[in-house]
C-alpha positions as CSV (number, residue, x, y, z in Angstrom):
1,M,65.8,177.5,177.5
2,W,65.8,181.0,176.1
3,V,67.2,182.4,179.3
4,A,70.0,179.9,179.2
5,L,70.9,180.8,175.6
6,A,70.8,184.5,176.5
7,C,73.1,183.9,179.5
8,G,75.4,181.8,177.3
9,F,75.7,184.6,174.7
10,A,76.3,187.2,177.4
11,L,79.0,185.0,179.0
12,F,80.7,184.4,175.6
13,Y,80.7,188.2,175.0
14,V,82.3,188.9,178.4
15,I,85.0,186.2,177.9
16,K,85.7,187.4,174.4
17,N,86.2,191.0,175.5
18,F,88.3,190.0,178.5
19,F,90.7,187.7,176.7
20,F,90.9,189.2,173.2
21,E,92.5,192.5,172.5
22,D,90.9,195.0,170.3
23,D,92.1,194.6,166.7
24,T,90.8,197.9,165.5
25,L,94.4,199.2,165.1
26,L,94.9,196.6,162.3
27,D,91.7,197.6,160.6
28,V,93.3,200.3,158.6
29,D,93.2,201.4,155.0
30,S,96.0,199.5,153.3
31,E,94.8,199.8,149.7
32,H,97.5,202.3,148.6
33,A,100.3,200.3,150.2
34,N,99.0,197.1,148.7
35,A,98.9,198.7,145.3
36,I,102.5,199.9,145.7
37,F,103.8,196.4,146.5
38,A,101.7,194.8,143.7
39,V,103.2,197.2,141.2
40,A,106.7,196.6,142.5
41,K,106.3,192.8,142.2
42,R,105.0,193.1,138.7
43,L,107.8,195.4,137.6
44,E,110.4,193.0,138.8
45,R,108.7,190.2,136.8
46,L,108.5,192.3,133.7
47,Y,112.0,193.7,133.9
48,H,114.5,190.8,133.9
49,G,117.3,191.6,136.4
50,S,115.7,194.7,137.7
51,K,115.5,195.9,141.3
52,V,112.6,197.8,142.8
53,Y,112.9,199.8,146.0
54,V,109.7,200.5,148.0
55,G,108.9,203.5,150.1
56,V,112.2,205.3,149.8
57,Q,112.6,208.4,152.1
58,I,115.0,210.8,150.6
59,P,116.5,213.6,152.8
60,D,115.8,217.0,151.2
61,P,118.1,219.8,152.5
62,D,115.9,222.5,151.0
63,S,112.8,221.5,153.0
64,A,114.7,220.0,155.9
65,S,112.5,216.9,155.7
66,R,112.3,213.5,154.0
67,Q,110.5,213.2,150.7
68,N,108.6,210.0,150.1
69,I,109.1,208.1,146.8
70,D,106.7,205.2,146.2
71,L,109.0,203.2,144.0
72,V,112.4,203.4,142.4
73,L,113.0,201.0,139.5
74,V,116.6,200.3,138.7
75,T,117.7,198.4,135.6
76,D,121.0,198.3,133.7
77,Q,119.7,200.8,131.1
78,E,117.5,203.1,133.0
79,A,116.1,204.0,136.5
80,A,112.7,205.5,137.2
81,V,111.1,207.3,140.1
82,I,107.5,205.9,140.1
83,S,104.4,207.4,141.8
84,V,101.5,205.0,142.2
85,K,98.1,206.5,142.0
86,N,95.6,203.9,143.1
87,I,92.6,206.0,142.2
88,C,89.2,204.9,140.8
89,G,86.5,206.8,138.9
90,F,86.6,209.0,135.9
91,I,89.8,211.0,135.6
92,S,90.1,214.3,133.6
93,T,92.8,216.9,133.5
94,D,92.8,220.7,133.5
95,K,95.0,223.1,131.5
96,D,97.6,223.0,134.3
97,G,98.0,219.2,134.3
98,N,96.0,218.7,137.5
99,W,93.7,215.8,137.7
100,L,90.0,215.8,138.6
101,C,88.6,212.5,139.9
102,T,84.8,211.8,139.8
103,D,84.1,208.5,141.6
104,G,80.5,208.8,142.6
105,K,81.4,208.7,146.3
106,H,81.9,212.4,146.7
107,S,79.6,215.3,145.9
108,K,82.4,217.2,144.2
109,P,85.3,215.9,142.0
110,Q,88.5,215.3,143.9
111,F,91.4,217.6,143.0
112,I,94.8,215.9,142.5
113,T,97.8,218.2,142.0
114,D,99.7,217.4,138.8
115,P,101.3,214.0,139.6
116,V,103.8,214.3,136.8
117,T,105.2,217.6,138.0
118,E,105.4,216.3,141.5
119,T,107.2,213.1,140.4
120,K,109.7,215.1,138.4
121,R,110.5,217.1,141.5
122,L,111.3,213.9,143.3
123,V,113.6,212.9,140.4
124,S,115.6,216.1,141.0
125,I,115.7,215.4,144.8
126,L,116.9,211.8,144.2
127,E,119.6,213.0,141.8
128,D,121.0,215.4,144.4
129,Y,120.9,212.8,147.1
130,L,122.8,210.3,144.9
131,E,125.4,212.9,144.0
132,R,125.9,213.6,147.7
133,R,126.4,209.9,148.3
134,G,129.1,209.9,145.6
135,V,127.1,208.4,142.7
136,P,126.4,211.0,140.1
137,V,123.7,209.9,137.7
138,P,124.5,209.9,133.9
139,E,122.3,212.4,132.0
140,G,119.1,210.8,130.8
141,Y,119.4,207.7,133.0
142,L,116.9,208.7,135.6
143,S,113.3,209.4,134.5
144,C,109.8,209.4,136.1
145,K,106.5,207.5,135.7
146,V,103.0,207.7,137.2
147,I,101.3,204.3,137.2
148,C,97.5,203.9,137.7
149,P,97.0,200.2,138.5
150,N,93.4,200.4,139.7
151,P,91.0,198.5,137.3
152,K,88.3,201.1,138.1
153,F,90.5,203.9,136.6
154,Q,88.6,205.5,133.8
155,S,89.7,208.4,131.7
156,V,89.5,210.2,128.4
157,P,91.8,208.6,125.7
158,S,95.2,207.9,127.2
159,E,96.8,210.1,124.6
160,S,95.5,213.1,126.5
161,F,97.9,212.3,129.4
162,P,101.6,213.1,129.3
163,A,103.9,210.2,128.2
164,E,105.0,209.8,131.8
165,V,101.5,208.5,132.8
166,I,100.7,204.8,132.5
167,T,96.9,204.4,132.6
168,Y,95.3,201.1,133.8
169,D,94.6,200.0,130.2
170,Q,98.3,200.5,129.3
171,W,99.4,198.9,132.6
172,S,97.3,195.8,132.1
173,K,98.7,195.2,128.6
174,L,102.4,195.6,129.4
175,K,104.5,192.7,128.3
176,P,108.3,192.3,128.1
177,D,110.0,192.6,124.8
178,Q,110.2,188.9,124.0
179,K,113.1,189.4,121.6
180,H,115.4,190.9,124.3
181,S,113.6,189.9,127.5
182,Y,116.2,187.3,128.4
183,Y,118.9,190.0,128.6
184,T,117.1,193.1,129.7
185,G,113.3,192.6,130.0
186,W,112.6,196.0,128.6
187,I,108.9,196.8,128.1
188,K,108.1,198.2,124.7
189,G,106.5,201.6,124.4
190,I,106.6,202.6,128.1
191,F,110.2,203.1,129.0
192,S,112.7,204.1,126.4
193,G,114.4,200.7,126.2
194,G,116.9,201.7,123.5
195,K,119.6,203.1,125.8
196,A,123.0,201.5,126.2
197,K,123.7,199.5,129.4
198,V,125.5,201.4,132.1
199,Q,128.8,200.1,133.5
200,E,128.4,197.3,136.0
201,S,130.3,199.3,138.7
202,F,127.8,202.1,138.5
203,F,124.9,199.7,138.6
204,D,126.3,198.1,141.8
205,E,127.1,201.5,143.4
206,L,123.6,202.8,142.7
207,N,122.0,199.7,144.2
208,G,124.3,200.0,147.2
209,V,123.2,203.6,147.9
210,L,119.5,202.9,147.4
211,G,119.8,199.7,149.5
212,T,121.0,201.9,152.4
213,A,118.8,204.9,151.9
214,P,116.1,205.5,154.5
215,I,112.8,203.8,153.8
216,S,109.3,203.9,155.2
217,D,108.4,201.6,158.1
218,R,106.0,198.8,157.0
219,I,103.6,196.5,158.6
220,E,102.6,193.3,156.9
221,L,99.1,192.2,158.0
222,K,97.2,188.9,157.6
223,G,96.2,188.2,154.1
224,G,99.2,189.8,152.5
225,R,98.1,193.4,153.3
226,Y,100.6,196.1,153.9
227,V,100.7,199.5,155.7
228,L,103.5,202.0,155.0
229,G,104.3,204.9,157.4
230,E,106.5,206.0,160.2
231,F,106.9,204.0,163.4
232,L,106.2,206.1,166.5
233,E,106.1,203.9,169.6
234,F,104.9,200.5,171.0
235,K,101.7,200.5,173.0
236,G,100.3,197.6,175.0
237,K,100.8,195.7,178.2
238,Q,103.5,197.1,180.4
239,E,105.6,193.9,180.5
240,D,105.5,193.7,176.6
241,V,106.3,197.3,176.1
242,Q,109.2,197.2,178.6
243,A,110.8,194.4,176.5
244,L,110.2,196.1,173.2
245,R,111.9,199.3,174.4
246,K,115.2,197.5,174.3
247,I,114.9,197.2,170.5
248,R,117.4,199.5,168.7
249,R,116.1,200.5,165.3
250,S,119.5,200.8,163.8
251,K,120.1,197.1,164.6
252,V,116.8,195.5,163.8
253,S,115.7,194.5,160.3
254,R,112.3,193.0,161.2
255,V,110.0,192.5,164.1
256,N,107.5,189.6,164.0
257,V,104.5,189.7,166.3
258,Q,102.4,186.5,166.5
259,K,99.2,185.9,168.4
260,I,98.7,182.3,169.5
261,S,95.2,181.3,170.7
262,M,94.9,179.2,173.8
263,F,91.9,176.9,173.4
264,G,90.1,179.6,171.4
265,L,90.1,182.0,174.4
266,G,93.2,183.7,175.6
267,E,96.1,184.7,173.4
268,I,99.9,184.6,173.9
269,H,101.9,187.3,172.1
270,R,105.3,186.2,170.7
271,V,107.9,188.7,169.4
272,T,110.8,187.7,167.3
273,R,113.6,190.2,166.5
274,L,115.8,189.8,163.5
275,F,119.1,191.8,163.6
276,F,121.3,193.2,160.9
277,G,124.3,195.4,160.6
278,E,123.5,197.9,157.8
279,I,123.6,201.6,158.4
280,Y,121.0,203.9,156.8
281,R,122.3,207.2,155.7
């Protein structure tokens, strides 16, 4: 009996490894990307009529590279470049504005270069890009924020951080201004909120430019998990890769890959391509 069971388990192991592909490529750290998308969804709920762009890649002539922006929030009164810091542990700052994170997992505190200064630099790069695209930004319209959405974020009193930093305590308590939320959805005390609305034509032009700006490639995994990064190449079976090589990135909006189990053993891969005609600049 025991011999039969042992043989059965061995046979199952062989069949499983023969028919099923290794899913280790999907076993990646997606916590940061998940946090970015969660923040984006909540901002759109809090700001009535707003638009949030995720993973914007802005060309920077000075560095001859693309600069990554986690989020760009656009409303009819203000736009903000947002950096999401999904860090946990006790956070302190030094005299230069850099952060020190003690999380108990590392022997030494983690050093994080001043996030506010870095995000302000991205604001300047985005302003230059918008001007090159023919949409100069009114003075004071574009600002920056650093959001810390991790519930395990602990710090000294939030007053010790610059006004651009939104700690988890502040983030969890954010609510729309009920008096004006039907029209603008501005959040009290975090963004300025008292500015006049910009002209609708500018609002449309800005969204048009950001909607055609380069963005990070993204993978949506099971369970609503996300991965942001840069697509390099397809790898896999020769017949599958040969078909995928015909995909032109400039014409494809989304690629869906489905794995269908056959009687719990083998799997069939199904690829769906969705095309679109937009041009990224």
